[in-house]
C-alpha positions as YAML, in Angstrom:
chain: A
units: angstrom
residues:
- id: 1
  name: MET
  ca: [0.00, 0.00, 0.00]
- id: 2
  name: PHE
  ca: [2.70, 2.46, 0.95]
- id: 3
  name: CYS
  ca: [5.72, 1.79, -1.25]
- id: 4
  name: TYR
  ca: [8.67, 3.98, -2.04]
- id: 5
  name: PHE
  ca: [10.44, 1.40, -4.17]
- id: 6
  name: LEU
  ca: [10.48, 1.04, -7.93]
- id: 7
  name: GLN
  ca: [12.27, -1.31, -10.29]
- id: 8
  name: VAL
  ca: [14.12, -0.37, -13.48]
- id: 9
  name: GLY
  ca: [15.68, -2.93, -15.76]
- id: 10
  name: GLY
  ca: [15.73, -5.43, -12.92]
- id: 11
  name: GLN
  ca: [17.69, -3.10, -10.65]
- id: 12
  name: ILE
  ca: [16.36, -1.77, -7.35]
- id: 13
  name: PHE
  ca: [18.33, 0.60, -5.19]
- id: 14
  name: CYS
  ca: [17.87, 1.16, -1.46]
- id: 15
  name: MET
  ca: [19.90, 3.91, 0.11]
- id: 16
  name: SER
  ca: [19.88, 7.01, 2.19]
- id: 17
  name: SER
  ca: [19.73, 9.45, -0.70]
- id: 18
  name: SER
  ca: [20.11, 13.21, -0.84]
- id: 19
  name: HIS
  ca: [19.02, 15.09, -3.94]
- id: 20
  name: THR
  ca: [17.55, 18.41, -4.93]
- id: 21
  name: TYR
  ca: [13.82, 17.82, -5.28]
- id: 22
  name: THR
  ca: [11.10, 19.89, -6.87]
- id: 23
  name: VAL
  ca: [8.44, 20.46, -4.21]
- id: 24
  name: PRO
  ca: [5.25, 22.56, -4.06]
- id: 25
  name: ALA
  ca: [5.60, 25.92, -2.33]
- id: 26
  name: TYR
  ca: [3.41, 24.69, 0.55]
- id: 27
  name: TYR
  ca: [5.82, 21.83, 1.32]
- id: 28
  name: PRO
  ca: [7.97, 23.69, 3.90]
- id: 29
  name: GLU
  ca: [4.77, 24.85, 5.66]
- id: 30
  name: PHE
  ca: [3.30, 21.40, 6.22]
- id: 31
  name: ARG
  ca: [3.05, 20.32, 9.85]
- id: 32
  name: CYS
  ca: [1.59, 17.07, 11.16]
- id: 33
  name: LYS
  ca: [-1.40, 17.62, 13.46]
- id: 34
  name: THR
  ca: [-0.34, 14.61, 15.61]
- id: 35
  name: GLY
  ca: [-2.90, 14.16, 18.39]
- id: 36
  name: ASP
  ca: [-5.23, 16.82, 16.92]
- id: 37
  name: CYS
  ca: [-5.93, 14.82, 13.76]
- id: 38
  name: ARG
  ca: [-9.61, 13.87, 13.39]
- id: 39
  name: HIS
  ca: [-8.77, 10.77, 11.34]
- id: 40
  name: PRO
  ca: [-5.18, 9.73, 12.13]
- id: 41
  name: CYS
  ca: [-3.26, 7.94, 9.41]
- id: 42
  name: CYS
  ca: [-2.47, 5.24, 12.01]
- id: 43
  name: THR
  ca: [-6.15, 4.24, 12.22]
- id: 44
  name: GLY
  ca: [-7.71, 1.76, 9.81]
- id: 45
  name: TRP
  ca: [-4.73, 1.58, 7.45]
- id: 46
  name: ASP
  ca: [-2.96, -1.63, 6.37]
- id: 47
  name: ILE
  ca: [0.49, -0.15, 6.90]
- id: 48
  name: ALA
  ca: [3.31, -2.40, 5.63]
- id: 49
  name: ILE
  ca: [7.00, -2.33, 6.53]
- id: 50
  name: SER
  ca: [10.11, -3.88, 4.99]
- id: 51
  name: MET
  ca: [11.92, -6.98, 6.24]
- id: 52
  name: ASN
  ca: [14.85, -4.89, 7.49]
- id: 53
  name: GLU
  ca: [12.55, -2.62, 9.47]
- id: 54
  name: TYR
  ca: [10.65, -5.56, 10.93]
- id: 55
  name: PHE
  ca: [13.73, -7.31, 12.31]
- id: 56
  name: ARG
  ca: [15.29, -4.03, 13.43]
- id: 57
  name: MET
  ca: [12.26, -3.32, 15.61]
- id: 58
  name: LEU
  ca: [12.24, -6.88, 16.97]
- id: 59
  name: GLY
  ca: [15.81, -6.41, 18.17]
- id: 60
  name: MET
  ca: [15.43, -2.85, 19.42]
- id: 61
  name: ASP
  ca: [16.56, -1.95, 22.95]
- id: 62
  name: CYS
  ca: [13.54, -0.46, 24.69]
- id: 63
  name: SER
  ca: [11.43, -0.60, 27.85]
- id: 64
  name: PRO
  ca: [9.56, -3.82, 28.74]
- id: 65
  name: GLU
  ca: [6.21, -2.13, 28.10]
- id: 66
  name: LEU
  ca: [7.21, -0.98, 24.60]
- id: 67
  name: ARG
  ca: [8.83, -4.37, 23.91]
- id: 68
  name: ARG
  ca: [5.54, -6.12, 24.71]
- id: 69
  name: ARG
  ca: [3.66, -3.89, 22.29]
- id: 70
  name: LEU
  ca: [6.31, -4.08, 19.57]
- id: 71
  name: ASP
  ca: [6.30, -7.89, 19.68]
- id: 72
  name: THR
  ca: [2.59, -7.95, 18.85]
- id: 73
  name: ALA
  ca: [2.33, -4.82, 16.69]
- id: 74
  name: PHE
  ca: [3.03, -6.52, 13.34]
- id: 75
  name: HIS
  ca: [2.31, -9.80, 11.62]
- id: 76
  name: LEU
  ca: [3.85, -11.25, 8.46]
- id: 77
  name: ALA
  ca: [2.13, -10.33, 5.21]
- id: 78
  name: ASP
  ca: [0.21, -13.03, 3.38]
- id: 79
  name: ASP
  ca: [2.76, -12.96, 0.59]
- id: 80
  name: PRO
  ca: [5.81, -11.37, 2.20]
- id: 81
  name: SER
  ca: [8.56, -9.77, 0.14]
- id: 82
  name: GLU
  ca: [11.69, -7.87, 1.08]
- id: 83
  name: TYR
  ca: [9.92, -4.53, 0.89]
- id: 84
  name: HIS
  ca: [6.40, -5.60, 1.91]
- id: 85
  name: TYR
  ca: [7.27, -8.01, 4.67]
- id: 86
  name: ALA
  ca: [5.02, -7.33, 7.66]
- id: 87
  name: VAL
  ca: [1.71, -5.54, 8.22]
- id: 88
  name: ILE
  ca: [0.43, -3.69, 11.26]
- id: 89
  name: SER
  ca: [-1.91, -5.61, 13.59]
- id: 90
  name: PRO
  ca: [-4.47, -3.00, 14.64]
- id: 91
  name: ARG
  ca: [-6.13, -2.89, 18.04]
- id: 92
  name: TRP
  ca: [-9.80, -3.73, 18.51]
- id: 93
  name: ASP
  ca: [-10.71, -0.11, 17.64]
- id: 94
  name: GLY
  ca: [-8.64, -0.10, 14.44]
- id: 95
  name: ASP
  ca: [-5.90, 2.08, 15.93]
- id: 96
  name: CYS
  ca: [-2.18, 1.38, 15.82]
- id: 97
  name: PRO
  ca: [-1.07, -0.64, 18.88]
- id: 98
  name: LEU
  ca: [1.87, 1.74, 19.32]
- id: 99
  name: HIS
  ca: [-0.38, 4.78, 19.60]
- id: 100
  name: LEU
  ca: [-0.43, 6.54, 22.99]
- id: 101
  name: PRO
  ca: [-3.66, 7.97, 24.48]
- id: 102
  name: ASN
  ca: [-2.43, 11.51, 23.67]
- id: 103
  name: GLY
  ca: [-2.20, 10.67, 19.96]
- id: 104
  name: TYR
  ca: [1.58, 10.39, 19.79]
- id: 105
  name: CYS
  ca: [3.59, 7.37, 18.68]
- id: 106
  name: GLY
  ca: [4.97, 5.45, 21.67]
- id: 107
  name: LEU
  ca: [7.93, 4.17, 19.63]
- id: 108
  name: GLN
  ca: [8.95, 7.65, 18.53]
- id: 109
  name: CYS
  ca: [8.48, 9.15, 21.99]
- id: 110
  name: GLU
  ca: [10.75, 6.57, 23.62]
- id: 111
  name: CYS
  ca: [13.31, 5.81, 20.90]
- id: 112
  name: GLY
  ca: [13.27, 8.85, 18.61]
- id: 113
  name: GLU
  ca: [12.16, 9.55, 15.06]
- id: 114
  name: ASP
  ca: [14.84, 7.36, 13.48]
- id: 115
  name: ALA
  ca: [13.34, 4.30, 15.19]
- id: 116
  name: ILE
  ca: [9.98, 4.40, 13.42]
- id: 117
  name: PRO
  ca: [9.37, 2.80, 9.99]
- id: 118
  name: SER
  ca: [10.03, 4.97, 6.95]
- id: 119
  name: ILE
  ca: [6.33, 5.17, 6.01]
- id: 120
  name: CYS
  ca: [5.51, 6.62, 9.42]
- id: 121
  name: ARG
  ca: [8.47, 8.99, 9.25]
- id: 122
  name: TYR
  ca: [7.76, 10.38, 5.78]
- id: 123
  name: TYR
  ca: [3.97, 10.20, 5.32]
- id: 124
  name: PRO
  ca: [2.24, 12.19, 3.86]
- id: 125
  name: ARG
  ca: [5.40, 13.14, 1.95]
- id: 126
  name: SER
  ca: [5.94, 10.93, -1.08]
- id: 127
  name: PRO
  ca: [9.28, 11.27, -2.89]
- id: 128
  name: LYS
  ca: [9.22, 10.18, -6.52]
- id: 129
  name: THR
  ca: [12.32, 9.47, -8.58]
- id: 130
  name: ARG
  ca: [11.06, 7.57, -11.64]
- id: 131
  name: TYR
  ca: [11.05, 10.50, -14.06]
- id: 132
  name: ALA
  ca: [12.42, 13.34, -11.95]
- id: 133
  name: TYR
  ca: [13.23, 14.10, -8.32]
- id: 134
  name: GLN
  ca: [9.90, 15.38, -7.01]
- id: 135
  name: CYS
  ca: [8.15, 15.23, -3.65]
- id: 136
  name: GLN
  ca: [4.51, 15.99, -2.89]
- id: 137
  name: CYS
  ca: [2.29, 15.52, 0.13]
- id: 138
  name: SER
  ca: [-0.67, 13.19, -0.29]
- id: 139
  name: ASN
  ca: [-4.26, 14.44, -0.46]
- id: 140
  name: SER
  ca: [-5.15, 11.50, 1.80]
- id: 141
  name: CYS
  ca: [-3.94, 13.55, 4.79]
- id: 142
  name: GLU
  ca: [-6.55, 15.94, 6.20]
- id: 143
  name: ALA
  ca: [-3.85, 18.44, 7.18]
- id: 144
  name: VAL
  ca: [-2.67, 18.56, 3.55]
- id: 145
  name: VAL
  ca: [-6.22, 19.06, 2.27]
- id: 146
  name: GLU
  ca: [-6.79, 21.89, 4.76]
- id: 147
  name: LEU
  ca: [-3.53, 23.50, 3.69]
- id: 148
  name: LEU
  ca: [-4.49, 23.25, 0.01]
- id: 149
  name: PHE
  ca: [-7.96, 24.66, 0.67]
- id: 150
  name: SER
  ca: [-6.38, 27.72, 2.30]
- id: 151
  name: MET
  ca: [-4.14, 28.51, -0.69]
- id: 152
  name: GLN
  ca: [-5.49, 31.39, -2.76]
- id: 153
  name: GLU
  ca: [-2.91, 31.69, -5.53]
- id: 154
  name: PRO
  ca: [-2.11, 28.99, -8.12]
- id: 155
  name: MET
  ca: [0.38, 26.45, -6.83]
- id: 156
  name: THR
  ca: [4.05, 27.21, -7.46]
- id: 157
  name: PHE
  ca: [7.11, 25.07, -6.93]
- id: 158
  name: LEU
  ca: [10.49, 25.26, -5.23]
- id: 159
  name: ARG
  ca: [13.78, 23.40, -5.40]
- id: 160
  name: ARG
  ca: [14.89, 21.98, -2.06]
- id: 161
  name: PRO
  ca: [17.64, 19.55, -0.96]
- id: 162
  name: LEU
  ca: [15.95, 16.56, 0.72]
- id: 163
  name: SER
  ca: [17.16, 13.25, 2.11]
- id: 164
  name: PHE
  ca: [15.20, 9.99, 2.29]
- id: 165
  name: HIS
  ca: [16.19, 6.52, 3.36]
- id: 166
  name: MET
  ca: [14.20, 4.58, 0.83]
- id: 167
  name: VAL
  ca: [14.29, 2.29, -2.13]
- id: 168
  name: GLU
  ca: [15.18, 4.54, -5.02]
- id: 169
  name: HIS
  ca: [14.53, 4.29, -8.71]
- id: 170
  name: VAL
  ca: [17.54, 5.86, -10.40]
- id: 171
  name: PRO
  ca: [16.38, 7.83, -13.48]
- id: 172
  name: HIS
  ca: [17.99, 6.79, -16.71]
- id: 173
  name: GLU
  ca: [19.57, 9.70, -18.57]
- id: 174
  name: ASN
  ca: [18.81, 7.95, -21.85]
- id: 175
  name: ASP
  ca: [15.13, 7.39, -21.06]
- id: 176
  name: PRO
  ca: [13.30, 9.59, -23.61]
- id: 177
  name: VAL
  ca: [10.15, 9.73, -21.49]
- id: 178
  name: ALA
  ca: [12.13, 10.89, -18.44]
- id: 179
  name: ARG
  ca: [13.72, 13.64, -20.53]
- id: 180
  name: LEU
  ca: [10.32, 14.74, -21.82]
- id: 181
  name: PHE
  ca: [8.47, 14.42, -18.51]
- id: 182
  name: PRO
  ca: [9.12, 18.00, -17.20]
- id: 183
  name: ALA
  ca: [7.70, 19.55, -20.38]
- id: 184
  name: ILE
  ca: [4.64, 17.28, -20.33]
- id: 185
  name: GLN
  ca: [3.98, 18.01, -16.68]
- id: 186
  name: LYS
  ca: [4.35, 21.75, -17.29]
- id: 187
  name: ALA
  ca: [1.78, 21.55, -20.10]
- id: 188
  name: CYS
  ca: [-0.67, 19.67, -17.86]
- id: 189
  name: LEU
  ca: [-0.22, 22.21, -15.04]
- id: 190
  name: HIS
  ca: [-0.79, 25.05, -17.50]
- id: 191
  name: ILE
  ca: [-4.15, 23.53, -18.37]
- id: 192
  name: LEU
  ca: [-5.36, 22.85, -14.81]
- id: 193
  name: GLN
  ca: [-4.32, 26.30, -13.56]
- id: 194
  name: ASP
  ca: [-6.01, 28.28, -16.33]
- id: 195
  name: ARG
  ca: [-8.50, 30.20, -14.19]
- id: 196
  name: THR
  ca: [-10.13, 31.83, -17.22]
- id: 197
  name: ARG
  ca: [-12.06, 28.58, -17.73]
- id: 198
  name: PRO
  ca: [-14.40, 26.52, -15.52]
- id: 199
  name: PHE
  ca: [-12.63, 23.57, -13.94]
- id: 200
  name: SER
  ca: [-14.75, 21.06, -15.86]
- id: 201
  name: LEU
  ca: [-13.47, 22.49, -19.16]
- id: 202
  name: ARG
  ca: [-9.90, 22.37, -17.88]
- id: 203
  name: LEU
  ca: [-10.34, 18.66, -17.18]
- id: 204
  name: GLN
  ca: [-11.71, 18.12, -20.66]
- id: 205
  name: HIS
  ca: [-8.78, 19.97, -22.19]
- id: 206
  name: LEU
  ca: [-6.41, 17.81, -20.12]
- id: 207
  name: GLY
  ca: [-8.16, 14.74, -21.53]
- id: 208
  name: GLU
  ca: [-7.77, 16.03, -25.08]
- id: 209
  name: LEU
  ca: [-4.04, 16.58, -24.60]
- id: 210
  name: THR
  ca: [-3.64, 13.15, -23.01]
- id: 211
  name: MET
  ca: [-5.51, 11.51, -25.87]
- id: 212
  name: VAL
  ca: [-3.34, 13.00, -28.60]
- id: 213
  name: LEU
  ca: [-0.13, 12.24, -26.67]
- id: 214
  name: ASP
  ca: [-1.21, 8.62, -26.25]
- id: 215
  name: VAL
  ca: [-0.73, 7.81, -29.95]
- id: 216
  name: PRO
  ca: [3.03, 8.57, -30.16]
- id: 217
  name: TYR
  ca: [3.50, 7.23, -26.62]
- id: 218
  name: HIS
  ca: [2.07, 3.87, -27.66]
- id: 219
  name: ARG
  ca: [4.52, 3.86, -30.59]
- id: 220
  name: GLU
  ca: [7.41, 4.83, -28.27]
- id: 221
  name: ASN
  ca: [7.84, 7.98, -30.35]
- id: 222
  name: ALA
  ca: [9.14, 10.62, -27.93]
- id: 223
  name: ASP
  ca: [9.76, 13.11, -30.74]
- id: 224
  name: GLY
  ca: [6.13, 12.79, -31.75]
- id: 225
  name: MET
  ca: [5.03, 13.54, -28.18]
- id: 226
  name: ARG
  ca: [7.30, 16.58, -28.04]
- id: 227
  name: ALA
  ca: [5.87, 17.92, -31.31]
- id: 228
  name: LEU
  ca: [2.33, 17.77, -29.88]
- id: 229
  name: LEU
  ca: [3.03, 19.74, -26.70]
- id: 230
  name: PRO
  ca: [2.25, 23.17, -28.26]
- id: 231
  name: PHE
  ca: [-1.34, 21.88, -28.37]
- id: 232
  name: ALA
  ca: [-1.52, 22.68, -24.67]
- id: 233
  name: ALA
  ca: [-0.74, 26.35, -25.24]
- id: 234
  name: THR
  ca: [-2.91, 26.92, -28.30]
- id: 235
  name: ALA
  ca: [-6.04, 24.86, -27.68]
- id: 236
  name: ALA
  ca: [-6.88, 26.66, -24.45]
- id: 237
  name: HIS
  ca: [-7.39, 29.89, -26.34]
- id: 238
  name: ALA
  ca: [-8.49, 28.61, -29.74]
- id: 239
  name: ASP
  ca: [-11.38, 26.67, -28.24]
- id: 240
  name: GLN
  ca: [-13.33, 29.09, -26.07]
- id: 241
  name: GLN
  ca: [-16.51, 27.07, -25.67]
- id: 242
  name: GLU
  ca: [-18.71, 28.09, -22.76]
- id: 243
  name: TYR
  ca: [-19.71, 25.73, -20.03]
- id: 244
  name: GLN
  ca: [-23.18, 24.28, -20.53]
- id: 245
  name: GLN
  ca: [-25.17, 22.63, -17.78]
- id: 246
  name: PRO
  ca: [-25.39, 18.90, -18.56]
- id: 247
  name: GLY
  ca: [-28.82, 17.48, -19.26]
- id: 248
  name: ASN
  ca: [-30.61, 14.78, -17.31]
- id: 249
  name: ARG
  ca: [-29.50, 12.06, -19.71]
- id: 250
  name: GLU
  ca: [-25.81, 12.94, -19.26]
- id: 251
  name: LEU
  ca: [-26.09, 13.17, -15.49]
- id: 252
  name: LEU
  ca: [-27.91, 9.84, -15.22]
- id: 253
  name: SER
  ca: [-25.29, 8.17, -17.39]
- id: 254
  name: ALA
  ca: [-22.43, 9.45, -15.22]
- id: 255
  name: LEU
  ca: [-24.20, 8.56, -11.96]
- id: 256
  name: THR
  ca: [-25.06, 5.08, -13.24]
- id: 257
  name: PHE
  ca: [-21.40, 4.40, -13.93]
- id: 258
  name: LEU
  ca: [-20.37, 5.66, -10.49]
- id: 259
  name: ARG
  ca: [-22.99, 3.45, -8.83]
- id: 260
  name: ASP
  ca: [-21.73, 0.36, -10.66]
- id: 261
  name: TYR
  ca: [-18.11, 1.31, -10.00]
- id: 262
  name: LEU
  ca: [-18.66, 1.77, -6.26]
- id: 263
  name: CYS
  ca: [-20.78, -1.36, -5.86]
- id: 264
  name: HIS
  ca: [-17.86, -3.35, -7.22]
- id: 265
  name: LEU
  ca: [-15.34, -1.76, -4.84]
- id: 266
  name: GLU
  ca: [-17.39, -1.49, -1.66]
- id: 267
  name: SER
  ca: [-16.29, -4.85, -0.26]
- id: 268
  name: SER
  ca: [-12.61, -3.84, -0.42]
- id: 269
  name: GLN
  ca: [-12.98, -0.15, 0.48]
- id: 270
  name: ALA
  ca: [-14.61, -0.23, 3.90]
- id: 271
  name: ASN
  ca: [-13.90, 3.44, 4.63]
- id: 272
  name: LEU
  ca: [-16.08, 4.49, 1.67]
- id: 273
  name: ALA
  ca: [-18.72, 1.76, 1.81]
- id: 274
  name: GLN
  ca: [-20.94, 3.63, 4.27]
- id: 275
  name: GLU
  ca: [-20.57, 6.90, 2.35]
- id: 276
  name: SER
  ca: [-21.44, 5.12, -0.87]
- id: 277
  name: GLU
  ca: [-24.61, 3.63, 0.59]
- id: 278
  name: SER
  ca: [-25.59, 6.98, 2.08]
- id: 279
  name: ALA
  ca: [-25.12, 8.74, -1.26]
- id: 280
  name: ARG
  ca: [-27.29, 6.21, -3.08]
- id: 281
  name: THR
  ca: [-30.00, 6.52, -0.44]
- id: 282
  name: LEU
  ca: [-29.90, 10.33, -0.53]
- id: 283
  name: LEU
  ca: [-30.21, 10.46, -4.32]
- id: 284
  name: GLY
  ca: [-32.67, 7.58, -4.57]
- id: 285
  name: ILE
  ca: [-30.35, 5.47, -6.75]
- id: 286
  name: PRO
  ca: [-31.50, 1.83, -7.05]
- id: 287
  name: ALA
  ca: [-29.02, -0.98, -6.53]
- id: 288
  name: ASP
  ca: [-29.26, -1.98, -10.20]
- id: 289
  name: GLY
  ca: [-31.16, -1.15, -13.34]
- id: 290
  name: PRO
  ca: [-31.83, 2.27, -14.89]
- id: 291
  name: LEU
  ca: [-31.91, 5.38, -12.70]
- id: 292
  name: PRO
  ca: [-35.22, 7.29, -12.32]
- id: 293
  name: THR
  ca: [-35.26, 10.77, -13.85]
- id: 294
  name: GLU
  ca: [-35.79, 12.29, -10.40]
- id: 295
  name: VAL
  ca: [-32.22, 11.30, -9.48]
- id: 296
  name: ALA
  ca: [-30.90, 13.94, -11.88]
- id: 297
  name: SER
  ca: [-33.05, 16.71, -10.41]
- id: 298
  name: ARG
  ca: [-32.04, 15.75, -6.87]
- id: 299
  name: TRP
  ca: [-28.39, 15.81, -7.89]
- id: 300
  name: VAL
  ca: [-28.70, 19.27, -9.47]
- id: 301
  name: SER
  ca: [-30.37, 20.58, -6.31]
- id: 302
  name: TYR
  ca: [-27.68, 19.20, -3.98]
- id: 303
  name: ARG
  ca: [-24.89, 20.30, -6.31]
- id: 304
  name: GLU
  ca: [-26.22, 23.87, -6.33]
- id: 305
  name: GLN
  ca: [-26.50, 23.78, -2.54]
- id: 306
  name: PHE
  ca: [-22.88, 22.60, -2.32]
- id: 307
  name: ASN
  ca: [-21.79, 25.51, -4.51]
- id: 308
  name: ARG
  ca: [-23.56, 27.89, -2.13]
- id: 309
  name: PHE
  ca: [-21.81, 26.26, 0.83]
- id: 310
  name: PHE
  ca: [-18.42, 26.63, -0.88]
- id: 311
  name: PRO
  ca: [-18.57, 29.47, -3.42]
- id: 312
  name: ASP
  ca: [-14.81, 29.22, -3.95]
- id: 313
  name: ASN
  ca: [-14.94, 25.52, -4.72]
- id: 314
  name: GLU
  ca: [-13.34, 25.86, -8.17]
- id: 315
  name: ARG
  ca: [-10.14, 27.14, -6.55]
- id: 316
  name: GLN
  ca: [-10.20, 24.34, -3.97]
- id: 317
  name: LEU
  ca: [-10.65, 21.69, -6.65]
- id: 318
  name: GLU
  ca: [-7.82, 23.19, -8.66]
- id: 319
  name: GLN
  ca: [-5.43, 22.99, -5.72]
- id: 320
  name: LEU
  ca: [-6.46, 19.40, -4.95]
- id: 321
  name: PHE
  ca: [-6.01, 18.10, -8.46]
- id: 322
  name: VAL
  ca: [-2.88, 20.05, -9.28]
- id: 323
  name: ASN
  ca: [-1.38, 18.44, -6.19]
- id: 324
  name: HIS
  ca: [-2.70, 15.01, -7.22]
- id: 325
  name: LEU
  ca: [-1.41, 15.43, -10.77]
- id: 326
  name: CYS
  ca: [2.13, 15.94, -9.48]
- id: 327
  name: TYR
  ca: [1.80, 13.24, -6.79]
- id: 328
  name: ASP
  ca: [0.67, 10.75, -9.44]
- id: 329
  name: CYS
  ca: [3.37, 11.70, -12.01]
- id: 330
  name: TYR
  ca: [0.50, 12.26, -14.45]
- id: 331
  name: PRO
  ca: [0.09, 11.13, -17.22]
- id: 332
  name: PHE
  ca: [2.55, 8.34, -16.35]
- id: 333
  name: SER
  ca: [0.52, 7.23, -13.34]
- id: 334
  name: PRO
  ca: [1.41, 3.98, -11.56]
- id: 335
  name: ASP
  ca: [-0.15, 0.87, -13.14]
- id: 336
  name: HIS
  ca: [-1.01, 2.66, -16.38]
- id: 337
  name: LYS
  ca: [-0.82, 0.76, -19.67]
- id: 338
  name: THR
  ca: [-1.81, 3.74, -21.78]
- id: 339
  name: LEU
  ca: [-1.86, 7.45, -21.07]
- id: 340
  name: TRP
  ca: [-5.62, 7.28, -21.49]
- id: 341
  name: ASP
  ca: [-5.73, 4.92, -18.50]
- id: 342
  name: SER
  ca: [-4.17, 7.71, -16.44]
- id: 343
  name: PHE
  ca: [-6.90, 10.11, -17.54]
- id: 344
  name: LEU
  ca: [-9.60, 7.53, -16.79]
- id: 345
  name: SER
  ca: [-8.39, 7.33, -13.20]
- id: 346
  name: PHE
  ca: [-7.88, 11.10, -12.93]
- id: 347
  name: CYS
  ca: [-11.45, 11.84, -14.06]
- id: 348
  name: THR
  ca: [-12.93, 9.08, -11.93]
- id: 349
  name: ALA
  ca: [-11.09, 10.46, -8.89]
- id: 350
  name: TYR
  ca: [-12.58, 13.89, -9.62]
- id: 351
  name: ALA
  ca: [-16.09, 12.42, -9.97]
- id: 352
  name: LEU
  ca: [-15.78, 10.50, -6.70]
- id: 353
  name: VAL
  ca: [-14.60, 13.60, -4.83]
- id: 354
  name: ILE
  ca: [-17.58, 15.57, -6.18]
- id: 355
  name: LEU
  ca: [-20.11, 12.78, -5.54]
- id: 356
  name: PHE
  ca: [-19.08, 12.10, -1.95]
- id: 357
  name: SER
  ca: [-18.52, 15.75, -1.04]
- id: 358
  name: VAL
  ca: [-21.87, 16.91, -2.40]
- id: 359
  name: CYS
  ca: [-23.83, 14.09, -0.75]
- id: 360
  name: HIS
  ca: [-21.95, 14.24, 2.55]
- id: 361
  name: LEU
  ca: [-22.52, 17.98, 2.92]
- id: 362
  name: ALA
  ca: [-26.14, 17.64, 1.81]
- id: 363
  name: GLN
  ca: [-26.72, 15.24, 4.68]
- id: 364
  name: LEU
  ca: [-25.13, 17.70, 7.11]
- id: 365
  name: GLY
  ca: [-27.26, 20.50, 5.71]
- id: 366
  name: HIS
  ca: [-24.70, 23.27, 6.28]
- id: 367
  name: ALA
  ca: [-21.19, 24.30, 5.26]
- id: 368
  name: ASP
  ca: [-18.50, 22.54, 7.25]
- id: 369
  name: ASN
  ca: [-14.89, 22.94, 6.14]
- id: 370
  name: ALA
  ca: [-13.64, 20.11, 8.36]
- id: 371
  name: ALA
  ca: [-16.26, 17.68, 7.02]
- id: 372
  name: TYR
  ca: [-15.39, 18.65, 3.46]
- id: 373
  name: ALA
  ca: [-11.67, 18.08, 4.09]
- id: 374
  name: ASP
  ca: [-12.36, 14.74, 5.79]
- id: 375
  name: ILE
  ca: [-14.42, 13.30, 2.95]
- id: 376
  name: VAL
  ca: [-11.85, 14.44, 0.38]
- id: 377
  name: ALA
  ca: [-9.04, 12.79, 2.36]
- id: 378
  name: ALA
  ca: [-11.08, 9.58, 2.63]
- id: 379
  name: VAL
  ca: [-11.52, 9.42, -1.15]
- id: 380
  name: PHE
  ca: [-7.82, 9.98, -1.74]
- id: 381
  name: ARG
  ca: [-6.95, 7.15, 0.65]
- id: 382
  name: MET
  ca: [-8.28, 4.89, -2.08]
- id: 383
  name: VAL
  ca: [-7.10, 6.97, -5.03]
- id: 384
  name: GLU
  ca: [-3.48, 7.44, -3.99]
- id: 385
  name: HIS
  ca: [-2.76, 4.32, -1.92]
- id: 386
  name: THR
  ca: [-4.25, 1.47, -3.92]
- id: 387
  name: ALA
  ca: [-3.93, 0.22, -7.50]
- id: 388
  name: PHE
  ca: [-6.58, 2.79, -8.42]
- id: 389
  name: THR
  ca: [-5.38, 3.43, -11.99]
- id: 390
  name: ARG
  ca: [-5.29, -0.27, -12.84]
- id: 391
  name: ASN
  ca: [-8.66, -0.97, -11.18]
- id: 392
  name: THR
  ca: [-10.30, 1.96, -12.94]
- id: 393
  name: ALA
  ca: [-8.92, 0.92, -16.33]
- id: 394
  name: ILE
  ca: [-10.46, -2.53, -15.81]
- id: 395
  name: LEU
  ca: [-13.83, -1.34, -14.46]
- id: 396
  name: THR
  ca: [-14.44, 1.42, -17.01]
- id: 397
  name: ARG
  ca: [-14.10, -1.19, -19.74]
- id: 398
  name: ARG
  ca: [-16.17, -3.74, -17.87]
- id: 399
  name: PHE
  ca: [-18.99, -1.21, -17.58]
- id: 400
  name: HIS
  ca: [-18.44, 0.09, -21.14]
- id: 401
  name: PHE
  ca: [-17.70, 3.59, -19.91]
- id: 402
  name: TYR
  ca: [-14.23, 4.42, -21.21]
- id: 403
  name: LEU
  ca: [-14.74, 6.27, -24.50]
- id: 404
  name: PRO
  ca: [-13.87, 10.00, -24.51]
- id: 405
  name: GLU
  ca: [-17.48, 11.14, -24.93]
- id: 406
  name: GLN
  ca: [-18.44, 9.03, -21.91]
- id: 407
  name: ILE
  ca: [-15.57, 9.91, -19.61]
- id: 408
  name: MET
  ca: [-16.01, 13.62, -20.28]
- id: 409
  name: LEU
  ca: [-19.46, 13.31, -18.68]
- id: 410
  name: LEU
  ca: [-17.72, 12.78, -15.32]
- id: 411
  name: THR
  ca: [-16.18, 16.24, -15.60]
- id: 412
  name: GLU
  ca: [-19.66, 17.80, -15.75]
- id: 413
  name: LEU
  ca: [-20.97, 16.53, -12.42]
...
């Protein structure tokens, strides 16, 4: 679930590495909320550690009380590997057995920060080295979401020296995709941060760019991808279509896909299962079959109410998905087979954030910034810490909802 290792040409490198990373401008400002977190990352997560970390903690010199808890804190994974060797054994309430009543980590308090596993030390920071040295904070952390929601100006980036003890993918200087990656990412950021357009149209433009890049990418033609990048700069101004409210047919089609998608995942995504059921009940969505027309009118009503609750929601969505785009190394997202697969998962993530946020706040009946941040973080626990891209690529095809004209409907929710 939480992996900072990648493999290139059969070679994997694990080291304490120091490099100059590109980080978002908010990165130096991030602070963990520790005991003040409403939904701690220690609770309800299948946190895995490496073999080296597991045996290091078994042999650690510590107090008898901590030793007792450490000896029962982890169990071997079902299919253990060197880097996914043991998994946390949560308490009866789902919390980490090393958690103290005040919210702090008992291992860190007694033995120091260097004693805790790397995932606990670095989360929500996620260094990436596959295409470039970059480090983002995950949207699955409520403190990150709150920080993003507070940012008024478009996200900018800094260069900072950082050190991580992790398994490192060493970029290949001769990898044409790695050489082209900064330009592609810059083009994608240009699209998502164009505040002259509604966010839904920015997503559609991102999909158009991804679609045209996918052809030379599939043919391993880096020069062809480079030649298409000016599309990002010209299409935004050449195509000045206005946003049009989607009709009932379009809304029902998008909501039908999301129902089928969530019903398939509910058994494995317990943290969203209750929210999914609540959303279906609120909107009057049947478990199967066609959706009644009234579902569309209910959705429009709740969506308008949500916009009144959060009149600056376009800016908040921009910050969330700019951050996710960089975190996910879009359009070369993990588990992608085509660039279009990356867009399928990106748009589905957007639709899930909108669906759950609108329905959750409709049930509350009033604006609540903390509740909004919490539901967003819950969605991104699935999006950024599971094989979301691969699963979405499979499910969109299973439900025959992967063509551009279909996927673009998700942007209009």
